[in-house]
C-alpha positions as CSV (number, residue, x, y, z in Angstrom):
1,X,-25.6,-21.9,29.6
2,X,-24.7,-21.1,26.0
3,X,-24.5,-17.6,24.5
4,X,-23.4,-16.4,21.1
5,X,-21.8,-13.2,19.8
6,X,-20.5,-12.2,16.4
7,X,-17.0,-11.0,15.5
8,X,-14.6,-11.0,12.5
9,X,-11.1,-12.0,11.6
10,X,-8.8,-10.8,8.8
11,X,-7.6,-13.1,6.0
12,X,-5.2,-11.2,3.9
13,X,-6.9,-7.8,3.5
14,X,-10.4,-9.4,3.6
15,X,-12.4,-10.2,6.7
16,X,-14.7,-13.1,7.4
17,X,-17.3,-13.5,10.1
18,X,-16.5,-15.5,13.2
19,X,-19.2,-16.8,15.6
20,X,-18.1,-16.7,19.2
21,X,-19.9,-19.4,21.2
22,X,-19.5,-19.1,25.0
23,X,-20.6,-22.0,27.1
24,X,-20.4,-21.9,30.9
25,X,-20.4,-25.2,32.8
26,X,-19.3,-27.3,29.9
27,X,-15.7,-28.0,31.1
28,X,-14.0,-29.1,34.3
29,X,-14.2,-26.8,37.3
30,X,-12.0,-23.6,36.8
31,X,-11.1,-24.6,33.3
32,X,-11.1,-21.8,30.7
33,X,-10.7,-23.2,27.2
34,X,-10.6,-21.3,23.9
35,X,-10.9,-23.6,20.8
36,X,-11.2,-23.0,17.1
37,X,-7.6,-22.7,16.1
38,X,-6.7,-19.6,18.2
39,X,-3.2,-18.1,18.0
40,X,-1.3,-17.0,21.1
41,X,-2.8,-13.6,21.2
42,X,-6.3,-15.1,21.3
43,X,-5.3,-17.7,24.0
44,X,-3.9,-14.9,26.2
45,X,-7.2,-13.2,26.1
46,X,-8.4,-15.4,28.9
47,X,-6.3,-13.5,31.5
48,X,-7.3,-10.1,30.0
49,X,-11.0,-11.0,30.1
50,X,-10.9,-12.2,33.7
51,X,-9.2,-9.0,35.0
52,X,-11.5,-6.8,32.8
53,X,-14.7,-8.4,34.1
54,X,-13.5,-8.2,37.7
55,X,-12.3,-4.6,37.5
56,X,-15.6,-3.5,35.8
57,X,-17.8,-5.0,38.5
58,X,-19.0,-8.0,36.5
59,X,-19.1,-11.6,37.8
60,X,-16.8,-14.3,36.4
61,X,-18.1,-17.8,36.7
62,X,-15.4,-19.0,39.1
63,X,-15.8,-22.7,40.0
64,X,-17.5,-23.4,36.7
65,X,-15.8,-24.5,33.5
66,X,-15.8,-22.1,30.5
67,X,-15.5,-23.2,26.9
68,X,-15.3,-20.6,24.0
69,X,-15.5,-21.8,20.4
70,X,-14.5,-19.6,17.5
71,X,-16.4,-20.8,14.4
72,X,-15.5,-21.8,11.7
73,X,-13.1,-24.0,13.7
74,X,-11.0,-25.0,10.7
75,X,-9.6,-21.5,10.0
76,X,-6.9,-20.1,12.2
77,X,-7.8,-17.0,14.3
78,X,-5.3,-14.3,15.1
79,X,-5.2,-11.0,16.9
80,X,-6.7,-9.5,20.1
81,X,-10.0,-8.3,18.5
82,X,-11.9,-11.2,20.0
83,X,-11.5,-10.0,23.6
84,X,-14.6,-7.9,23.6
85,X,-17.0,-10.4,22.0
86,X,-15.8,-13.2,24.3
87,X,-16.2,-11.0,27.4
88,X,-19.7,-10.0,26.2
89,X,-20.5,-13.7,25.7
90,X,-19.6,-14.4,29.3
91,X,-21.8,-11.5,30.5
92,X,-24.6,-12.9,28.4
93,X,-24.2,-16.4,29.9
94,X,-24.7,-14.9,33.3
95,X,-27.9,-13.1,32.3
96,X,-26.5,-9.6,31.8
97,X,-28.6,-8.9,28.7
98,X,-32.1,-9.7,29.9
99,X,-32.6,-12.4,27.2
100,X,-31.4,-10.4,24.3
101,X,-29.5,-11.9,21.4
102,X,-26.6,-10.3,19.6
103,X,-26.9,-11.9,16.1
104,X,-27.3,-8.6,14.3
105,X,-24.3,-6.8,15.9
106,X,-20.6,-7.5,15.3
107,X,-18.1,-6.7,18.0
108,X,-14.4,-6.1,17.7
109,X,-11.9,-4.8,20.3
110,X,-9.0,-5.6,22.6
111,X,-9.6,-5.3,26.3
112,X,-7.3,-3.7,28.8
113,X,-7.1,-5.0,32.3
114,X,-9.3,-2.1,33.5
115,X,-12.0,-2.9,30.9
116,X,-11.2,-0.1,28.4
117,X,-11.2,-1.0,24.8
118,X,-8.1,-0.6,22.7
119,X,-7.9,-0.3,18.9
120,X,-7.4,-3.3,16.6
121,X,-6.3,-4.0,13.1
122,X,-8.7,-4.5,10.2
123,X,-11.7,-2.5,11.3
124,X,-12.5,-1.3,7.8
125,X,-12.3,-4.9,6.4
126,X,-14.6,-6.0,9.2
127,X,-17.1,-3.3,8.3
128,X,-17.1,-4.4,4.7
129,X,-17.7,-8.0,5.7
130,X,-20.5,-7.0,8.0
131,X,-22.3,-5.1,5.2
132,X,-21.9,-8.1,2.8
133,X,-23.3,-10.5,5.4
134,X,-26.3,-8.3,6.2
135,X,-25.3,-7.4,9.7
136,X,-26.8,-4.1,10.7
137,X,-24.5,-2.8,13.4
138,X,-20.8,-2.9,14.3
139,X,-19.2,-2.0,17.6
140,X,-15.6,-1.1,17.5
141,X,-13.0,0.8,19.6
142,X,-13.4,4.5,19.5
143,X,-10.0,4.9,17.7
144,X,-11.3,2.7,14.8
145,X,-14.8,4.3,14.6
146,X,-14.1,6.8,11.8
147,X,-12.3,4.2,9.8
148,X,-15.2,1.7,9.9
149,X,-17.8,4.4,9.4
150,X,-16.5,5.0,5.9
151,X,-18.5,1.9,4.9
152,X,-22.1,2.9,4.1
153,X,-25.0,0.6,5.1
154,X,-23.7,-0.4,8.5
155,X,-24.3,1.5,11.8
156,X,-21.0,1.9,13.5
157,X,-20.8,2.5,17.3
158,X,-17.7,3.6,19.1
159,X,-17.2,2.0,22.5
160,X,-14.6,3.0,25.1
161,X,-15.0,0.3,27.7
162,X,-16.7,-3.0,28.4
163,X,-19.5,-1.5,30.5
164,X,-20.3,0.9,27.7
165,X,-20.6,-2.1,25.3
166,X,-23.0,-3.7,27.7
167,X,-25.0,-0.5,27.9
168,X,-25.1,-0.4,24.1
169,X,-26.7,-3.8,24.0
170,X,-29.2,-3.2,26.8
171,X,-30.1,0.4,25.8
172,X,-29.3,0.9,22.1
173,X,-31.7,3.8,21.8
174,X,-29.3,5.9,24.0
175,X,-26.4,5.6,21.5
176,X,-25.9,7.3,18.2
177,X,-24.0,5.7,15.4
178,X,-20.8,7.5,14.1
179,X,-21.4,9.4,10.9
180,X,-18.7,10.6,8.6
181,X,-18.8,12.1,5.1
182,X,-16.3,9.9,3.3
183,X,-15.8,12.3,0.4
184,X,-15.2,15.3,2.7
185,X,-12.8,13.2,4.8
186,X,-11.1,12.2,1.6
187,X,-10.7,15.7,0.4
188,X,-9.4,16.9,3.8
189,X,-6.8,14.1,3.8
190,X,-5.5,14.8,0.3
191,X,-2.8,17.2,1.3
192,X,1.0,17.0,0.7
193,X,3.7,18.6,2.7
194,X,6.1,18.9,-0.2
195,X,5.9,20.5,-3.7
196,X,7.8,20.5,-6.9
197,X,8.4,24.2,-6.5
198,X,10.9,23.3,-3.8
199,X,13.3,21.7,-6.3
200,X,15.9,24.1,-7.8
201,X,17.3,23.3,-11.2
202,X,17.1,19.8,-12.5
203,X,14.9,20.7,-15.4
204,X,15.7,17.5,-17.3
205,X,15.0,15.3,-14.3
206,X,11.7,17.1,-13.6
207,X,10.7,16.5,-17.2
208,X,11.5,12.8,-16.9
209,X,9.5,12.7,-13.7
210,X,6.5,14.2,-15.5
211,X,6.7,11.7,-18.3
212,X,7.1,8.9,-15.8
213,X,4.0,9.9,-13.9
214,X,2.0,10.5,-17.0
215,X,2.4,7.0,-18.3
216,X,2.9,5.1,-15.0
217,X,6.5,4.3,-16.0
218,X,9.0,3.1,-13.4
219,X,12.0,5.5,-13.1
220,X,15.6,5.3,-12.0
221,X,17.6,8.4,-10.9
222,X,21.3,8.2,-11.5
223,X,23.5,10.9,-10.0
224,X,26.1,11.9,-7.4
225,X,25.3,12.2,-3.6
226,X,23.4,15.4,-2.8
227,X,22.1,16.0,-6.4
228,X,18.5,15.8,-5.3
229,X,17.5,12.3,-6.3
230,X,15.6,11.6,-3.0
231,X,14.0,15.1,-3.1
232,X,12.6,14.5,-6.5
233,X,11.3,11.0,-5.6
234,X,9.5,12.3,-2.6
235,X,7.5,14.7,-4.8
236,X,6.2,12.0,-7.2
237,X,2.9,11.5,-5.3
238,X,2.2,15.2,-5.6
239,X,2.1,15.1,-9.4
240,X,0.3,11.7,-9.8
241,X,-3.4,11.8,-10.5
242,X,-5.4,12.1,-7.2
243,X,-6.8,8.9,-5.8
244,X,-10.4,8.0,-6.3
245,X,-12.5,7.1,-3.3
246,X,-12.4,3.5,-4.2
247,X,-8.6,3.5,-4.4
248,X,-8.5,5.3,-1.0
249,X,-10.7,2.7,0.6
250,X,-8.6,-0.1,-0.8
251,X,-5.4,1.5,0.3
252,X,-6.8,2.2,3.8
253,X,-7.7,-1.5,4.1
254,X,-4.1,-2.5,3.6
255,X,-2.7,0.0,6.1
256,X,-5.4,-1.0,8.6
257,X,-4.6,-4.7,8.4
258,X,-0.8,-3.9,8.6
259,X,-1.4,-1.7,11.7
260,X,0.1,1.4,10.0
261,X,-3.0,3.5,10.0
262,X,-2.9,6.4,12.3
263,X,-5.4,6.3,15.2
264,X,-8.5,8.3,14.4
265,X,-7.6,8.7,10.7
266,X,-10.5,7.4,8.7
267,X,-8.9,7.3,5.2
268,X,-5.6,7.4,3.5
269,X,-6.2,10.3,1.2
270,X,-2.8,10.8,-0.3
271,X,-0.9,8.3,-2.4
272,X,1.4,6.3,-0.2
273,X,5.2,6.8,-0.4
274,X,7.2,3.9,1.0
275,X,11.0,4.1,1.3
276,X,12.4,1.0,2.9
277,X,16.0,0.9,4.0
278,X,18.4,-1.2,1.9
279,X,18.9,-3.7,4.7
280,X,15.2,-4.8,4.4
281,X,14.6,-8.6,4.0
282,X,12.6,-10.1,1.2
283,X,9.8,-10.9,3.7
284,X,9.7,-7.2,4.8
285,X,9.5,-6.1,1.2
286,X,6.8,-8.4,-0.2
287,X,5.2,-9.5,3.1
288,X,5.4,-12.7,5.1
289,X,5.2,-14.3,8.5
290,X,3.5,-17.4,9.8
291,X,0.3,-15.6,9.1
292,X,1.3,-13.4,6.2
293,X,1.1,-9.6,6.6
294,X,1.4,-7.0,3.9
295,X,5.0,-5.9,3.0
296,X,6.3,-2.6,1.6
297,X,5.1,-3.4,-2.0
298,X,1.5,-3.7,-0.7
299,X,1.8,-0.7,1.6
300,X,2.8,1.2,-1.5
301,X,-0.3,0.0,-3.4
302,X,-1.7,2.9,-5.5
303,X,1.3,4.9,-4.6
304,X,5.1,4.9,-4.9
305,X,7.8,2.5,-3.7
306,X,11.1,4.3,-3.6
307,X,14.4,2.3,-3.3
308,X,17.3,4.5,-2.5
309,X,20.8,3.3,-3.1
310,X,19.5,0.5,-5.3
311,X,22.7,-1.5,-5.7
312,X,23.0,-1.8,-1.9
313,X,19.9,-3.9,-1.6
314,X,20.5,-7.6,-1.5
315,X,20.1,-9.3,-4.8
316,X,17.5,-11.8,-3.6
317,X,15.5,-9.0,-2.2
318,X,15.4,-7.1,-5.5
319,X,14.5,-10.3,-7.4
320,X,11.3,-10.8,-5.4
321,X,10.0,-7.5,-6.9
322,X,9.6,-9.1,-10.3
323,X,6.2,-10.7,-9.7
324,X,4.5,-7.7,-8.1
325,X,5.9,-5.4,-10.8
326,X,4.6,-7.7,-13.5
327,X,1.2,-8.8,-12.0
328,X,0.1,-6.0,-9.7
329,X,-0.3,-8.4,-6.8
330,X,1.8,-10.7,-4.7
331,X,0.9,-14.1,-3.5
332,X,2.5,-15.5,-0.3
333,X,2.1,-19.2,0.3
334,X,2.6,-21.1,3.6
335,X,1.9,-24.7,4.5
336,X,-1.5,-23.9,5.9
337,X,-2.4,-20.6,4.2
338,X,-2.0,-18.7,0.9
339,X,-2.7,-15.0,0.8
340,X,-2.8,-12.5,-2.1
341,X,-2.1,-8.8,-1.5
342,X,-2.6,-6.1,-4.1
343,X,0.7,-4.3,-5.0
344,X,0.2,-2.1,-8.0
345,X,2.7,0.7,-7.4
346,X,5.0,2.9,-9.3
347,X,8.7,2.0,-8.7
348,X,11.2,4.8,-8.2
349,X,14.8,4.0,-7.5
350,X,18.0,6.0,-7.1
351,X,21.7,5.1,-7.3
352,X,25.1,6.6,-7.6
353,X,26.8,6.4,-11.0
354,X,29.8,4.5,-9.5
355,X,30.9,3.2,-6.1
356,X,32.4,6.5,-5.0
357,X,29.5,8.4,-6.4
358,X,31.3,11.1,-8.4
359,X,31.7,9.7,-11.9
360,X,30.9,12.5,-14.4
361,X,30.8,15.1,-11.6
362,X,32.4,18.4,-12.6
363,X,33.6,19.4,-9.2
364,X,35.0,16.1,-7.7
365,X,37.3,13.6,-9.2
366,X,36.2,9.9,-9.6
367,X,38.9,7.2,-9.2
368,X,36.7,4.3,-10.2
369,X,37.8,2.2,-13.1
370,X,35.4,1.1,-15.9
371,X,35.4,-2.6,-14.7
372,X,34.7,-1.4,-11.1
373,X,31.8,0.7,-12.3
374,X,30.5,-2.2,-14.5
375,X,30.5,-4.5,-11.5
376,X,28.7,-1.9,-9.4
377,X,25.9,-1.4,-12.0
378,X,25.7,-5.1,-12.6
379,X,24.4,-5.6,-9.1
380,X,21.0,-4.7,-10.6
381,X,19.8,-7.8,-12.6
382,X,18.7,-7.5,-16.2
383,X,15.1,-8.7,-15.5
384,X,14.6,-6.0,-12.9
385,X,16.2,-3.3,-15.1
386,X,14.0,-4.5,-17.9
387,X,11.0,-3.3,-15.8
388,X,12.3,0.2,-15.4
389,X,11.3,2.3,-18.4
390,X,13.2,5.6,-17.7
391,X,16.8,6.1,-16.6
392,X,17.6,9.7,-16.0
393,X,20.9,11.3,-15.0
394,X,20.7,13.8,-12.2
395,X,23.8,16.0,-12.1
396,X,24.9,18.1,-9.1
397,X,23.0,21.4,-8.8
398,X,25.2,24.5,-9.6
399,X,25.5,27.1,-6.9
400,X,23.8,29.8,-9.0
401,X,20.8,27.6,-9.5
402,X,20.7,26.6,-5.9
403,X,20.7,30.2,-4.6
404,X,18.4,31.7,-7.3
405,X,14.8,32.3,-6.5
406,X,12.7,29.3,-7.5
407,X,11.0,29.6,-10.9
408,X,9.8,26.1,-11.0
409,X,6.2,25.1,-11.6
410,X,4.3,23.9,-8.6
411,X,3.0,20.4,-8.4
412,X,-0.6,21.4,-9.3
413,X,0.5,22.7,-12.7
414,X,2.5,19.5,-13.5
415,X,-0.3,17.3,-12.2
416,X,-2.9,19.0,-14.5
417,X,-0.8,17.9,-17.5
418,X,-0.4,14.4,-16.1
419,X,-4.1,14.1,-15.5
420,X,-4.8,15.2,-19.1
421,X,-2.4,12.6,-20.5
422,X,-3.9,9.9,-18.3
423,X,-7.4,10.7,-19.5
424,X,-6.2,10.1,-23.1
425,X,-4.8,6.7,-22.0
426,X,-8.1,5.9,-20.2
427,X,-10.0,6.5,-23.5
428,X,-7.5,4.5,-25.5
429,X,-7.6,1.4,-23.3
430,X,-11.3,1.5,-22.6
431,X,-12.4,-2.1,-22.8
432,X,-8.9,-3.5,-22.2
433,X,-8.5,-5.6,-19.1
434,X,-5.7,-4.9,-16.7
435,X,-4.3,-2.0,-18.8
436,X,-4.8,1.4,-17.4
437,X,-1.7,3.3,-18.6
438,X,1.0,3.2,-21.2
439,X,3.5,1.4,-19.0
440,X,1.2,-1.6,-18.8
441,X,0.9,-2.2,-22.5
442,X,1.9,-5.7,-23.6
443,X,3.6,-6.4,-26.9
444,X,0.3,-6.7,-28.9
445,X,-0.9,-3.3,-27.8
446,X,2.5,-1.7,-28.5
447,X,2.2,-2.8,-32.1
448,X,-1.4,-1.4,-32.2
449,X,-1.0,1.9,-30.4
450,X,2.7,2.8,-31.0
451,X,2.8,3.2,-34.7
452,X,5.6,5.4,-36.0
453,X,6.3,6.9,-39.5
454,X,9.3,6.3,-41.8
455,X,11.4,9.1,-40.2
456,X,10.7,7.5,-36.8
457,X,11.7,4.1,-38.1
458,X,15.1,5.4,-39.3
459,X,15.7,7.2,-36.0
460,X,14.8,4.1,-33.9
461,X,16.9,1.9,-36.1
462,X,20.0,4.2,-35.8
463,X,19.5,4.3,-32.0
464,X,19.4,0.6,-31.6
465,X,22.3,0.0,-33.9
466,X,24.7,2.7,-32.9
467,X,24.0,2.9,-29.2
468,X,23.8,-0.9,-28.8
469,X,20.3,-0.8,-27.3
470,X,18.6,-4.1,-26.6
471,X,15.3,-5.5,-27.8
472,X,14.0,-4.8,-24.3
473,X,14.8,-1.2,-24.8
474,X,12.9,-1.1,-28.1
475,X,9.6,-1.7,-26.4
476,X,10.4,0.7,-23.5
477,X,11.3,3.4,-25.9
478,X,8.0,3.1,-27.8
479,X,5.9,3.1,-24.7
480,X,7.7,6.2,-23.3
481,X,7.4,7.9,-26.7
482,X,3.6,7.2,-26.6
483,X,3.4,8.9,-23.2
484,X,5.4,11.9,-24.4
485,X,3.0,12.2,-27.4
486,X,0.1,12.1,-25.0
487,X,1.6,14.9,-23.0
488,X,1.9,16.8,-26.3
489,X,-1.8,16.0,-27.1
490,X,-0.6,14.3,-30.2
491,X,-2.3,11.2,-31.7
492,X,0.8,10.3,-33.6
493,X,4.3,9.5,-32.3
494,X,6.7,11.9,-34.0
495,X,10.5,11.7,-34.3
496,X,10.9,14.3,-31.6
497,X,8.9,12.1,-29.2
498,X,11.2,9.2,-30.0
499,X,14.3,11.3,-29.6
500,X,13.3,12.2,-26.1
501,X,12.4,8.6,-25.2
502,X,15.8,7.4,-26.4
503,X,17.6,9.7,-24.1
504,X,15.9,8.0,-21.1
505,X,17.8,4.7,-21.6
506,X,21.1,5.6,-19.9
507,X,21.9,2.2,-18.5
508,X,21.3,0.4,-21.8
509,X,24.6,1.6,-23.0
510,X,28.0,1.7,-21.4
511,X,27.8,5.3,-20.2
512,X,31.1,5.1,-18.3
513,X,33.3,4.6,-21.4
């Protein structure tokens, strides 16, 4: 007997529908075959399904061959989410649904040996695929229900066990779909545990951070150990503009597919902050695997990727950042599959000024020679440094500043100015594709939107000539100056805006001489 159920599998961060065809009596006696390019997790489902059916009081067709096909058969299937639809297909083959068909309901879930349903990855993507395909209902594990219910237009049912899933099919009127208010959930999730008010001193660094967030500029902190570089970086999400609901859903999809979404959490409401250790591999940073999964650059999408101790990262790992920084997405190709993940993030990095960390420190002596410092800084390649607009020195905090009551602005006050500057950029780039903030301006737009007067021309010429700044630094200075002018609510870039932008190019000159 043949019975069909519906499920879904994830490809990148998107899901596609999979028809689960279960046929009893089509194979040799006691054979249990799963076909349709299943991976090992899908193949192992045979033993989980047998135990779950037996422990829940359902029959298993012992003595009869079982064949399960996952269509389309030419696309590889991965994960344990097919356990539930395959088990329900077996129940249907044995007459457990009184002639009912399951074409309008999609099932997703991993089975325990006792028949309980465990959470799976990609429930939000599956819900979006179900809506696009016109499927009315979606049954998912209880831990994934709030996540999937964010998608409007699909009735999402939470199931705890295999018998409950069978009851849902036989008596759907006794079950209520899960309802969530996505916008309320989004507002509840938008809370940060840190604040800019916690940072004592470091006024120059805070200003640079505000400029960085206002224009979407990548930033590099340069200072001795304990100066507060990491503390400042962790507060970047608190002053970035809040995520829109669309951004939150897109970010949640990535974290759901990667398996980093907390159980029961429906949405990622705060901008992600990812801080991988410097021993990370290139595959861990950009994603990879036989079936590619998102890496840190994608998990930081719509948020911040923070690289502490930047020169300690392997050079080949840093070099793979160039494509996602430039394009806003990363493409991972394998022999049988090619997947594209979004990766539009703000890069923040921190490093010591020299190998010992105390060059320029007023309290501790540095014994590093200029050639040693140059070799240390040279670990960061020119093309990567070219994509970092702001370099800011972060000196050690003095004792009086450390012990004094904090008089700093809170994150909300800084964020309000950042939002106002971003709104000016939104109006400026209306109609421009793939340009949403000043940091993304190509050369053509720089010439159009970063016009300076005669005094500004003289100032910029002196800076490039006397400080030895490169042509790369020229464009970066103009873009940062445009952001500073936006923060100043000025339509024109004035010499004072250029002067401040020039100060943010520390590594473009030999600061150790």
